[in-house]
Kinemage of the C-alpha trace (Angstrom):
@kinemage 1
@onewidth
@group {chain A} dominant
@subgroup {mainchain}
@vectorlist {calphas} color= white
{ca met a 1} P 4.669 27.316 13.247
{ca thr a 2} L 4.784 27.609 16.999
{ca glu a 3} L 7.961 27.714 19.030
{ca ser a 4} L 7.874 25.151 21.821
{ca thr a 5} L 8.429 27.966 24.321
{ca asp a 6} L 5.078 29.472 23.243
{ca leu a 7} L 3.214 26.321 24.310
{ca asp a 8} L 1.480 25.581 27.571
{ca pro a 9} L 4.058 23.823 29.805
{ca glu a 10} L 2.086 20.555 29.743
{ca asp a 11} L 1.875 20.627 25.946
{ca arg a 12} L 5.578 21.451 25.722
{ca lys a 13} L 6.242 18.405 27.915
{ca ile a 14} L 4.458 15.976 25.578
{ca val a 15} L 6.221 17.421 22.521
{ca thr a 16} L 9.585 17.050 24.293
{ca leu a 17} L 8.816 13.472 25.340
{ca ala a 18} L 7.705 12.546 21.815
{ca arg a 19} L 10.832 14.108 20.343
{ca ser a 20} L 13.089 12.301 22.814
{ca thr a 21} L 11.483 8.932 22.128
{ca arg a 22} L 11.854 9.380 18.375
{ca ala a 23} L 15.533 10.236 18.701
{ca arg a 24} L 16.400 7.666 21.375
{ca asn a 25} L 14.707 4.763 19.564
{ca gly a 26} L 15.724 5.817 16.054
{ca val a 27} L 12.156 5.488 14.772
{ca pro a 28} L 10.344 7.605 12.158
{ca glu a 29} L 7.912 9.083 14.685
{ca gly a 30} L 7.581 9.693 18.398
{ca ala a 31} L 4.315 10.507 20.124
{ca ala a 32} L 2.892 11.275 23.537
{ca val a 33} L -0.640 11.618 24.856
{ca arg a 34} L -1.933 13.052 28.135
{ca asp a 35} L -5.016 11.507 29.707
{ca glu a 36} L -7.781 13.032 31.813
{ca thr a 37} L -5.778 12.580 35.031
{ca gly a 38} L -2.577 14.115 33.634
{ca arg a 39} L -0.784 10.801 33.083
{ca thr a 40} L 1.414 10.728 30.006
{ca tyr a 41} L 2.000 7.821 27.629
{ca val a 42} L 4.936 7.925 25.229
{ca ala a 43} L 5.619 5.665 22.245
{ca gly a 44} L 7.514 5.294 19.008
{ca thr a 45} L 6.582 3.751 15.698
{ca val a 46} L 6.005 -0.021 15.802
{ca ala a 47} L 7.192 -1.768 12.628
{ca leu a 48} L 7.096 -5.538 13.010
{ca asp a 49} L 6.395 -8.034 10.257
{ca ser a 50} L 3.071 -8.863 11.910
{ca leu a 51} L 2.155 -5.474 13.401
{ca arg a 52} L 2.457 -1.901 12.163
{ca leu a 53} L 1.333 1.037 14.268
{ca ser a 54} L 2.200 4.693 14.067
{ca ala a 55} L 3.683 6.269 17.163
{ca leu a 56} L 0.434 8.081 17.936
{ca gln a 57} L -1.658 4.919 17.534
{ca thr a 58} L 0.742 3.132 19.894
{ca ala a 59} L 0.566 5.910 22.503
{ca val a 60} L -3.246 5.860 22.378
{ca ala a 61} L -3.228 2.068 22.732
{ca met a 62} L -0.931 2.336 25.759
{ca ala a 63} L -3.309 4.845 27.348
{ca val a 64} L -6.313 2.589 26.739
{ca ala a 65} L -4.451 -0.455 28.071
{ca ser a 66} L -3.634 1.513 31.229
{ca gly a 67} L -7.253 2.465 31.857
{ca ala a 68} L -7.424 6.005 30.480
{ca lys a 69} L -10.993 7.166 29.893
{ca ser a 70} L -10.192 10.216 27.732
{ca leu a 71} L -7.345 12.343 26.405
{ca glu a 72} L -6.554 15.990 27.061
{ca ala a 73} L -3.938 16.359 24.316
{ca ala a 74} L -1.671 14.480 21.931
{ca ala a 75} L 1.603 15.237 20.177
{ca val a 76} L 3.467 13.588 17.338
{ca val a 77} L 6.991 14.386 16.155
{ca thr a 78} L 7.371 13.461 12.526
{ca glu a 79} L 8.857 14.431 9.175
{ca ser a 80} L 5.292 14.508 7.786
{ca ala a 81} L 3.591 17.862 7.417
{ca ser a 82} L 0.457 16.748 9.262
{ca ala a 83} L -1.080 13.928 11.252
{ca ser a 84} L -2.610 11.083 9.280
{ca ala a 85} L -6.345 10.439 9.211
{ca glu a 86} L -5.719 7.168 11.073
{ca asp a 87} L -3.806 8.977 13.832
{ca leu a 88} L -6.541 11.560 14.222
{ca ala a 89} L -9.162 8.783 14.349
{ca ala a 90} L -7.280 6.994 17.160
{ca val a 91} L -7.090 10.201 19.205
{ca arg a 92} L -10.743 10.993 18.465
{ca asp a 93} L -11.833 7.489 19.568
{ca leu a 94} L -10.468 8.059 23.071
{ca gly a 95} L -10.293 11.816 23.409
{ca gly a 96} L -13.181 13.121 21.360
{ca ala a 97} L -13.287 15.365 18.324
{ca gly a 98} L -11.934 18.425 20.134
{ca thr a 99} L -8.756 16.860 21.495
{ca pro a 100} L -5.816 18.924 20.202
{ca val a 101} L -3.116 17.084 18.272
{ca leu a 102} L 0.194 18.945 18.099
{ca val a 103} L 2.193 18.020 15.004
{ca ala a 104} L 5.862 18.860 15.450
{ca ala a 105} L 8.963 18.701 13.289
{ca pro a 106} L 11.961 16.650 14.462
{ca asp a 107} L 13.454 19.824 15.995
{ca gly a 108} L 10.368 20.188 18.211
{ca thr a 109} L 8.830 23.115 16.354
{ca val a 110} L 5.059 22.663 16.292
{ca arg a 111} L 3.881 22.911 12.684
{ca glu a 112} L 0.198 22.824 13.483
{ca thr a 113} L -2.326 22.053 16.161
{ca val a 114} L -5.420 20.329 14.851
{ca pro a 115} L -8.500 18.974 16.573
{ca ala a 116} L -8.801 15.180 16.333
{ca gly a 117} L -12.203 15.511 14.720
């Protein structure tokens, strides 16, 4: 596990934003991604009758819809021990196989950093 203070400031920022979104919206997960220009997209879990997206899938979709061409990093705050295969695939589709995905506990402690690929 990595303390958030041990992270690069930009990575710490996306973990903090993901954590805040999760708490503020009362959703199972919060996520944030940073694109190639440094813009950040933040989202929570979407759970509608007709549409279900994880927080990370939603954040990636927001980046794509805003014109992002690639991702520098992604973070998800979740009770799960790791990112799902579907989440990693979404990040990989936009960011490439080497894009780091920080998986953090609800308290913001990063459990692991994994490449999207």
